[in-house]
N, C-alpha and C positions, 0 to 999 in steps of 0.2 A: 613640526607640530601644526596641524590644521586647526583653524578656528572657524566657528560658525559665523556666517554673515549676519550680523545683528545691526539693525539700523532702519532708516527710513529711505525709501526710494520713490521715484516717479512722482515728483511734485507737479501738480496741475494748478498753475496759479499759486495760490496759497494753500490749496486743499491737497490732501493725500488720498489716493485710491488704495484701498487695502482689502484683503480677504480676512474675515473673522472666522476662526475655526470653531468647531463644535464645543471644544473645551471652554472657550470664553462665553459663547452664547449660553451654554448650560449654566454657568455661574450666574447669569442674569435672568434667564427665562424659565429654568426648570428647577429652581430651588424654592423651598417654601418661603425663605427669607433671603433677600440679597444682602451679602456682606459688603457694605459700601467701603470698607477699609481694605478690601482685597485689591492688590495692585493691578490685576487684570481687569477687574470691574472698573476701577478708576481710569485705566487706559482707554477702555471701551467708551466710557462716558465722555472723556475728553475728545476723542475722535468724533463722537456723535455731535457734541456741542460745537466743535470746530467745523461742522458740516462737511467732514471728509467723506469720500465715497466709500461706503461700507458695502461689500459684495458677499454674496453667498455662492456656493457651488452645490450642485444637485445632491452630492453625497452628504454634505453637511446638512442641508435642508432635510433630507430623509432621516439622518441620524437623530436630528432634533425632534422630528415628528414620531419616530418609532417608539413604541412602548408607552405612549400616553394612556392613562387609565380610563379616560372617558371621551366621548364624542365632543362634549363641550370644551374640554381641554385642547383637543385636536383642532377644533375650529378656531378657538381663541389664539392659539399659537400660530396657526396658518395665517390668520389675519394680521397678527403682530409682525410676521416676517414678510408680508406682501410688499411693503415699500422697498425692500432691499433687492437690487438687481441680481439676477442669476447669471453666472458665467458658465457657458456650455462648452465642454470639450469637443474637439473634432477628432478625426482619425489620427492625425499627426500628434495630437496631445496624448492620446492613449499609447501610441508608439513611444513617445518620449518618456511617459510614466514607466513603461516596461524597461526602457533603457536605463532610466534612473535607478529603478529597483535592482537591476542586474549590477550596475556600477556600485551601488551600496553593498550588495551581497559580496562582491569581489573584495571589498575593503573590510568585510566582517561586520557590517552594519545591518542589523535586522530592521527592515522597513516593509510595512504592509502595503498591499497594492492600492488601497484607498488613500493612504497617506502619500504615496508616490504620485497618485493622480492629482491630489490637491496641490502638491508641490509643483508638479509639471504645469498645472494651470496658472499658478502664481508666477512661475518663471516665464511662461509664454506671454502673460499679460504685463509683466514687469511690475507686479503688485507685491508688496510685502505681506506677510502672514502674521496676524495677531493671534497667538496661541499660548495656552498654558501647558500644552503637550510637549514634553521634553524630547519625544521621538523626532520631532521636526528639527531640533537643534543638531541631532546626529545626521539627518539628511542634509542640512544646510552646510555642514563641514565639507562635504564633497560635491557640492552642486552650486548653482547660482541662486538658490532659494535665499531670500532675506526674511529673517524672523524678527518681528518687533518685540523688544522687551517691554515690560510694563513701564509706563511713563513715570518719571520722577516728579515730585512736587517742585514747582518753580520756586527758586530760593530767593 
C-alpha cells in the first residue's frame, strides 16, 4: 500500500518555503467571509505569521483571478497577491508534468494537466504544497510531491 507524502520539507533556516494552492487561497481571498476555524485557513495564517516563503505558480494566480465579477475585485486581488513570488516552469518542468501525468494514469489515478504541472514545479523546487484539494494526495502517493496537512494546534 502506498501512502501520500505528507509533511514539511526544505527548511531554510527556521522558515519553510511552500506553494499555496488555489483551494487554500480561495478559502482566504474569494469568500465573502473567511472561516477562521477552517484548518487550512489556520495553516495558511500560521505559515504567514512564521514568515515562511509562500509562493504562487502562474496557473494558481490565473485561477484566482479568473471569474471575478468586477474590475475593482480584480485589481484588489491582483494587489493582494503581488508580494508572493511566482515560480515559473521551464521546458523540463512541463516534460516532467507530462511524465507525472502518464505515470498517474498508468496506476489508475486521474490527474489533470494543471495539477500535474503544479506538482512538477513543487517537486522541482523541493517545496511542499499546502492544498485542500484531495486530488494532490492521489498524485503524492506515486511521486515525490509532499502535501502539507493543515497544522494542528500546539498542545
